[in-house]
Backbone bond lengths (Angstrom), bond angles and torsions (degrees), N, CA, C in turn:
res aa  C-N    CA-C-N  psi(-1)  N-CA   C-N-CA  omega(-1)  CA-C   N-CA-C  phi
1 M - - - 1.523 - - 1.495 110.03 -
2 L 1.331 113.82 -33.58 1.626 117.79 -177.50 1.497 106.68 -57.16
3 W 1.294 121.43 -45.97 1.447 120.96 -170.75 1.477 108.26 -77.85
4 S 1.341 121.97 -26.99 1.539 123.86 174.27 1.564 104.78 -66.61
5 G 1.273 117.74 -41.04 1.594 120.57 -179.95 1.508 107.79 -66.54
6 L 1.311 117.49 -43.31 1.456 117.34 179.51 1.533 114.43 -69.14
7 L 1.351 116.13 -29.19 1.458 120.98 176.39 1.547 106.52 -70.31
8 L 1.324 119.24 -42.79 1.464 120.36 178.91 1.609 109.17 -61.51
9 G 1.306 116.28 -40.95 1.430 119.95 177.43 1.476 114.30 -61.14
10 S 1.349 114.33 -41.40 1.491 119.25 -177.86 1.494 107.88 -72.09
11 Q 1.337 117.73 -34.97 1.471 120.54 177.06 1.582 113.51 -66.57
12 A 1.400 112.58 -37.64 1.401 116.08 179.22 1.677 110.81 -70.16
13 T 1.339 112.32 -32.36 1.459 118.04 178.91 1.491 109.82 -65.28
14 D 1.484 112.96 -49.13 1.344 117.87 177.02 1.523 120.82 -58.41
15 T 1.405 112.70 -37.00 1.399 118.38 176.95 1.533 111.87 -69.18
16 L 1.327 119.81 -37.19 1.466 126.85 179.70 1.551 107.73 -68.39
17 T 1.289 120.06 -48.81 1.428 119.76 -176.67 1.553 108.96 -68.60
18 T 1.339 117.10 -34.62 1.546 118.34 -179.12 1.572 104.87 -69.25
19 A 1.256 119.89 -39.85 1.491 117.80 -179.35 1.422 111.24 -67.61
20 I 1.400 120.56 -36.87 1.448 122.12 -179.91 1.580 108.84 -70.78
21 D 1.277 118.49 -37.67 1.456 122.36 -179.23 1.520 106.67 -66.58
22 R 1.383 119.94 -49.08 1.412 123.98 -179.43 1.506 112.80 -56.94
23 A 1.339 115.75 -38.65 1.493 120.82 -178.59 1.462 111.67 -70.84
24 R 1.406 117.99 -20.64 1.439 123.20 174.67 1.518 114.29 -92.24
25 G 1.353 121.26 0.45 1.350 125.76 179.39 1.433 119.11 105.77
26 A 1.346 120.14 0.84 1.560 120.81 174.57 1.477 108.71 -70.15
27 V 1.340 111.87 161.27 1.523 123.10 179.93 1.490 105.51 -115.12
28 E 1.385 112.85 133.49 1.451 120.26 174.95 1.595 110.33 -65.28
29 A 1.236 118.15 125.63 1.492 123.70 -177.42 1.564 111.98 -80.45
30 M 1.286 116.04 -29.83 1.492 117.17 178.19 1.498 114.56 -83.54
31 P 1.304 119.08 119.82 1.469 125.04 -171.81 1.471 113.27 -55.56
32 I 1.355 117.84 -46.20 1.469 119.61 -178.18 1.507 111.84 -66.38
33 S 1.425 116.66 -45.66 1.407 122.80 177.14 1.552 111.84 -59.86
34 A 1.295 114.28 -43.78 1.546 119.11 174.93 1.453 114.77 -57.81
35 Q 1.337 120.98 -43.50 1.358 127.59 170.32 1.502 115.86 -55.18
36 M 1.297 110.54 -55.87 1.554 116.24 174.00 1.544 114.89 -53.31
37 L 1.294 112.17 -45.71 1.579 114.22 175.52 1.473 111.91 -62.93
38 E 1.301 118.88 -38.87 1.522 123.74 -178.24 1.493 108.10 -66.14
39 V 1.329 119.62 -46.13 1.533 124.53 -175.82 1.533 110.67 -74.24
40 G 1.314 118.04 -56.01 1.441 122.05 -174.47 1.411 123.12 -112.58
41 G 1.371 114.27 1.84 1.448 120.00 -177.32 1.570 114.87 71.96
42 V 1.311 114.68 -163.77 1.467 119.80 -178.18 1.562 110.95 -69.79
43 A 1.391 117.73 -26.60 1.466 119.09 178.16 1.481 110.66 -61.70
44 L 1.377 121.50 -46.84 1.439 126.78 -177.17 1.533 105.25 -65.74
45 F 1.293 117.05 -45.74 1.451 120.65 -177.97 1.592 110.22 -57.99
46 W 1.328 115.23 -43.46 1.490 117.97 -178.43 1.503 111.13 -69.15
47 V 1.365 115.79 -40.53 1.413 117.65 178.69 1.489 113.24 -61.02
48 F 1.329 118.19 -45.64 1.413 127.51 170.88 1.571 111.42 -47.07
49 K 1.276 113.55 -52.83 1.518 120.02 -178.51 1.533 113.83 -63.67
50 V 1.363 113.05 -35.20 1.525 117.79 176.88 1.493 109.13 -68.45
51 M 1.298 117.96 -38.81 1.469 122.98 176.13 1.458 113.72 -62.63
52 I 1.437 117.25 -35.85 1.405 119.62 177.77 1.538 108.16 -67.77
53 V 1.338 120.40 -44.86 1.426 124.53 -179.83 1.548 107.51 -60.40
54 A 1.284 116.80 -49.20 1.515 114.86 179.21 1.448 113.94 -55.74
55 A 1.317 117.37 -42.75 1.481 121.31 -177.90 1.634 110.90 -65.56
56 A 1.299 110.26 -36.89 1.525 118.24 177.87 1.529 109.28 -67.58
57 A 1.320 116.24 -46.97 1.444 118.64 178.34 1.603 111.80 -65.46
58 A 1.279 120.78 -34.79 1.405 121.08 179.03 1.516 107.53 -70.97
59 A 1.373 120.21 -41.74 1.434 119.84 -178.31 1.592 106.50 -65.20
60 L 1.306 121.08 -38.35 1.535 122.33 179.47 1.472 109.19 -64.10
61 L 1.335 116.12 -46.70 1.507 118.63 -178.00 1.526 110.14 -63.50
62 A 1.364 118.02 -43.50 1.422 117.53 177.50 1.532 115.78 -65.68
63 A 1.372 113.91 -38.16 1.464 116.82 176.69 1.592 110.48 -62.98
64 A 1.318 114.47 -44.65 1.536 121.05 -179.43 1.458 109.54 -61.10
65 H 1.301 116.55 -44.20 1.510 119.50 178.77 1.551 112.98 -63.09
66 N 1.285 113.53 -39.03 1.464 117.15 175.56 1.516 115.34 -66.96
67 A 1.303 111.50 -41.18 1.482 118.60 178.82 1.572 112.66 -62.53
68 R 1.366 112.29 -34.99 1.455 115.27 -178.56 1.617 108.69 -79.02
69 S 1.305 114.87 -43.33 1.490 118.70 -174.69 1.547 113.02 -74.07
70 D 1.344 113.99 -29.92 1.413 120.16 -175.19 1.560 108.93 -133.27
71 P 1.362 118.50 80.76 1.414 123.86 -167.44 1.543 112.22 -70.78
72 R 1.192 121.14 24.88 1.480 121.33 177.18 1.537 109.57 -73.77
73 R 1.311 114.41 154.57 1.455 122.01 -172.20 1.573 113.97 -49.34
74 F 1.413 115.92 -43.50 1.442 117.75 -173.00 1.504 109.80 -69.09
75 S 1.364 122.91 -34.16 1.419 120.25 174.61 1.454 117.43 -67.37
76 R 1.333 115.55 -32.88 1.452 119.26 176.06 1.497 112.58 -69.95
77 L 1.475 112.35 -38.45 1.443 116.16 -179.34 1.548 111.16 -69.33
78 T 1.276 114.79 -33.88 1.536 117.13 178.17 1.450 110.85 -65.85
79 F 1.386 118.90 -41.09 1.448 122.59 178.11 1.565 109.60 -62.04
80 Q 1.335 116.81 -46.39 1.440 122.52 -176.52 1.514 110.33 -60.38
81 C 1.358 114.13 -47.28 1.454 121.44 -178.45 1.553 111.15 -60.94
82 S 1.271 113.06 -42.09 1.569 119.96 179.31 1.471 111.97 -66.08
83 L 1.335 115.56 -39.48 1.457 119.05 177.00 1.477 113.45 -68.96
84 V 1.392 116.19 -43.72 1.529 115.94 178.76 1.538 107.73 -66.85
85 A 1.324 121.97 -32.10 1.468 116.93 175.59 1.467 112.59 -65.84
86 V 1.285 121.66 -45.08 1.447 121.86 178.15 1.593 110.77 -63.00
87 Q 1.275 116.80 -37.14 1.509 116.79 178.98 1.536 108.30 -67.83
88 A 1.310 118.26 -43.19 1.476 120.12 179.49 1.584 111.15 -63.21
89 V 1.276 116.88 -40.98 1.462 117.05 177.10 1.571 112.68 -65.67
90 T 1.282 114.86 -37.77 1.463 120.89 178.79 1.486 109.52 -61.96
91 I 1.251 115.11 -49.69 1.533 119.20 177.82 1.546 114.94 -59.49
92 C 1.360 110.95 -47.31 1.461 114.67 177.21 1.524 116.14 -60.62
93 L 1.417 112.49 -30.91 1.408 115.11 -179.32 1.599 111.44 -76.01
94 A 1.351 112.57 -29.78 1.449 116.91 176.85 1.647 104.93 -65.08
95 F 1.276 121.67 -44.05 1.410 121.96 174.10 1.431 115.78 -60.83
96 T 1.309 118.66 -34.39 1.501 123.30 177.53 1.500 109.57 -66.37
97 S 1.324 116.31 -44.83 1.459 119.39 175.94 1.503 112.49 -61.41
98 L 1.284 118.03 -41.06 1.542 118.05 173.94 1.605 109.20 -64.19
99 S 1.165 118.98 -34.64 1.463 123.35 178.44 1.566 109.77 -66.24
100 N 1.272 116.85 -43.59 1.408 125.17 174.85 1.601 113.11 -59.46
101 V 1.309 112.09 -39.89 1.470 120.65 174.69 1.598 110.11 -63.32
102 A 1.259 113.16 -43.74 1.491 118.64 179.19 1.571 110.01 -67.71
103 V 1.262 120.27 -36.86 1.460 121.43 172.00 1.532 108.95 -64.33
104 L 1.250 120.95 -42.77 1.399 121.34 178.51 1.499 112.45 -59.88
105 G 1.371 113.06 -42.48 1.540 117.96 176.11 1.562 115.69 -61.23
106 S 1.351 110.91 -33.13 1.497 115.19 -179.54 1.531 109.22 -75.73
107 I 1.408 117.86 -30.40 1.426 121.08 179.28 1.542 111.71 -71.35
108 V 1.309 113.85 -47.00 1.502 120.32 -175.96 1.512 109.70 -74.58
109 G 1.358 118.01 -43.25 1.467 119.20 -173.61 1.469 109.00 -92.99
């Protein structure tokens, strides 16, 4: 649950920095994110990110439950791979948020 919470926090930070950058004239580089922002604004973008976190948390919980109830090697491997994937995405989003702040600094300054 810790990493799911950290993922939610990094998604929130990314959404906030993206919204601030776009308000200052920056353009979203990710085509799918740009389309979502164009169609539904920051609200749709945030809802999508919350859904991603909910799906990741559900997958982690299911994998953890299976690893505990069925301690075979494949169950534990599935849980470990899921956890590493969530950790990697969380760390990448932290760097993305820092990049968004750098973009904001270049627009303002």
